[in-house]
N, C-alpha and C positions, 0 to 999 in steps of 0.2 A: 504494500500500500504506500503510495507516494502522496504526501500531503502538500498541496500547493494552495494554501489558504490566504496568501497575500497578507493584507493588514490584519486578518483574523488569526494569524499563525499562533500567537500566544494564547488566544482564547481557546483554540482547538487543543493546544498542548496542555493547558490546565484542565480541560475536560478529560483528557486521556491519562494524566498522571498527576498525583499530588506533589511529586518531586520536580515538576517542570520549572525550569528557570527561564525567564523572559529572554527572547531573542531580539525583539524589535525596539527601535527608537524611531517610530513613525513620524512622518511629517505630511502636511497636506499642501496641495498646490492648486491654484485656480488658473483657468484659461478663459479668455474672452473671445467671442466670435463676431466678426464683422463681415458685411458684404464686401466682396473683393473689389467691387467698383468704388467702395468708400476708401479702401486702403489699397490702391492698385499697384502692388509691388510685383516685379517680374520674377522674383525668386525669394528664397528664405533669407532673412536678415538677422543679425545678432545685435542686441542692444545691451548696454551696461548701465545700470541704475546709478546715478551720482550719489545717492544716499549710502548705499551699502556695497556697491560694486558687483552686485549679483547680475548674472547673465540671464536675459530673457530673449525669446525669439519671436519673429513675425514670419509666419509660414503660410503661403498661399496654397489653397487646395482647390484646384479647378475641377476636381472630380466630386465635389460635394455640392449637389444642387446646381445652381447657376454659377457657383464659385464663391468661396469664402476665404477669409483671412483669419487664422488662429493666432492669438497673441498670448504668450505666457512663458514661464509659469511663475507663481509666487512660491514662497517656502515658509511655512509656519507650523506651529504645533498642531497635532491632530487630537481630536477628542478621544476618550477611552474607547468609545464605540464608534468604529469607522463609519457606520451607517448614519451617524449624526453630523457628519461633516457638512458644512454649508458654505456657500459663497458669502463672504463678509464684505462690508462696506470698505474696510481698509484694503482688502485685496484689490477691489476694483479701482480705488483711488490710486493705489500704488502703480498699477499697470497703465491707467489713464495718464498719470503724470509722466511716465516714461514715454508713452506714445506721443504726447504733445511736445515733449522735448526733442524727439527725433523727427516728428512730422508736424511742425508748428503751423504750416500753411493749410493743413487739412481741417483745422478747428474741430477736432473730434470731441464729442460729448457722450455721456452715458446713453443718450437717446439713440446713438448709432449702434449700440450693442444689440446684436440679434439674439444671442444666447450666451450663457456662461455656465461653466461646469467646474466641479471640484473633484479631485481624486486624492487618495491617501497612498503615499509611498511606503511600502513595507521595508524600510531601511533596517539593516541589521546593525545593532549597536554591540556593546560588550555584553556577552551572554551573562544573564543573571543580575545585570545592573539596572538601576532606575533610569527612566528617560532623562535625556540631557536637556539643558535649557535651550530656549529658542535661538540664542545667539550662536550656538555651536552646531545647529542642524546642518548648515552648509558643509560642515567638516565630516559629517557621518558618511561612511563609505556607501557608494552606490553599487558595490560588487555584490554578487550573490553568494549564499552559503548553502551547502548541501551536507547533511549529516544524519546520523541515525536518531530516530525518535522513539517514543514509548512503544512497547510491544513489537519491536522489530520493524517499525515503519521507517520511511525515509522522509525527512522534512527538508523543504527548500524555501528560502526566503531571500528577499533582496533582488538585485538585478534591475534591468531596465529594458525598454523596447529594443534598443540597439544591440543588446546582447542576448536576446531571447533564444536565438537559434543555437548558439554555443551552450547556453544554459540547459536547453532541452537535451542536447547530446550528452552533456556531463551527467545529468540526472539519470538517464537510461544506463549509461556505463557504470555509474556508481552503484545503482541498484542491482544490476545483474552480476557484477563482479563480487558484490558483498554477500549475496545469498549463495554460498558455495554448495549448499545441499541440493540446489536445483540444477547444478551443473550446466548453467546456461552461459554460453560464450557470446558476448556482444558481437554483432556483425556490422558491417559498414552501413551507413544510413542509406535508405532507399528513396529519400525524399529531399535530398540536398540540392537537386537541380531545379532551376526555375521552370515555370510553365513553358511548354514548347512554343516559342514565339512564332515559329513558322505556321503552326496550326492555328493560332489566334489570328495571324495575318490572313490565312485562307478563309477563316470564318468571316472576317471583316470584308474581304474582297468579294466574296460570293453572295453575301446576304444584304449588305447595305443597312444593317441594323444599327441602333444607337451605339456610338463608340463607348459610352460610359458603361453600357451593359456588356459589351464585348470584354472590356477590361475587367469588370467585376465578376462575371460568370464564366468566362473562358469557354471551355468545352461544354459546360452545362447550359450554354445559351440555347442549344437545341431543345432541351427540356423546357426551358422558360418559354420558348415560342409556342409550345403546346397549350400553355395557359393563357396566351395573349389573344384577345379578340379585337382586332383593329377597327371593326365596324360597330363597336359598342355605342349605341345612341345615348345621348345625354350625359356623357362622361368626358371629362377633360382632365388629363393628368396634370399635376403640379409642374410648373416649369422646372426643368432640371431633373425630373423624376419620371422618365418614360416607362410605360407599361407597369404602372404601380400596382394595378390589380393582379397582374401576372406575378409580380415580385412577391406579393403577399401569399398567393397560392403556393408558389415555390417554397417560401419560407415555412409555411404550415406543414408542407410535406417533408422537407429536408433539413430544416434548421431549428427544430425543437421550440417553436414559438408557443408560449403558454398563455400570454396575455398580449393585448394590443400594444401595450407600452414596450414589450420586447421588440416588436417590429419597428416602432417609431424611434426607439432609443438605441437599439443594439443590432439591428439588421440593415436598416437604411438610415442615412443621416437626415431624416425629415425634421425632427425636433431641432437639431443642431443648426441647420443651414437655412431655415426660413424664419422670417419675422413672425409669421402666424403659427409656426411650428407644425404646419400641416393639419391643424385642427379642422379646417373646413372639409376635409376628406374623411374624417373619422367615421361618420355615420355610414357612408358608402362602403368603407372598408369593413365595418362591422357586418353589414349585410352580405358582403362577399364571404366573410368568414362563416356566417350562419348557413350559407349555401353549401359550403364545403363540409360542415360538421353540424348535423341536425341537433346534437346535444348542446350546441352553443347558442341556439336560438333563445333559450330562456335566460341567457346571461348577457344579452346585448346591452341592456340599460346599465347593468352593473359594470360592464367593461368600459363604457363611455364615461361613467362617473369615476372609475378608477384611473382612466387616462387623464381626465381633467384634473383630478386631485394631484396626480404626479406632475403635471404641467405647472400647477400653482406652487407646488413645493419647490420645484426647480427654478421657478421664476420669483421666488420670495424676495430675492435681492432687489428686485425692482421697487419694492415698497420703500426701500431705504433712499431711493433717488426720485420718488414720485414719477416712476417710469413704467407705469402699468400698461399692459397691452389691452387693447379694446376687445 
């Protein structure tokens, strides 16, 4: 059993053993999302804050809707329960000050923010020690740690996006080599090569389908086409999100979507990259879901209420700036 619990590593460890000693010294970081037309950068930029010297990034994502610019991140102490992490006024003020220092002519305000999100970094501190003060969070290692946990489990924590591939390989090797009684010898990775670009090119050349779907689905585009109804009357996809109904049907079948919020937040960047978060399409998508699953019909109202509540929770920072969405 490999435990990859991220910021909940210590919580899981304490549930498994009374002798567990804390691994983490977590911190939380906030990103802001703008329309790419509002911050029209041609590529990623690095910014250094004059107050503390921290590095933040401005990253264009042309593959998110009609194009967004992601700005971040901040670095601050995390609540004991990672689920309680929230975007705070000081986080937004920190990044807005930095943006207006580097892009003074854009006259950016909080009204330009399309969405904001917070995440908790499962940084590994000194095992068994108390959390370090905020001033030292920048010095906490971003490296990952793999070791034995309670009951012969393997625990991994730390790391970052840019090292996820190496970390995954090390986890598998560590686990297989450690359990000698299974006599399992690690073999070379079978998934280290990128998608066959020539195949993607052939799909693009032969079909003329949306580039964003070719890039996202690759060879699975053929299955996505089976769900797509180009002549669907009375339906208009959100700009930047072609074949949205088909994408939901595909996600229901292949991507373990349990709630509508999973689709909006974790399968397609609807919430992230639209000022309206894609809410105007929620009722239509619920109807599509009920057509695919007869047991879902009785849950339609509940799902819409759940999605709205999640939107309000994630947008609660707007109340701090009198920046409520209509």
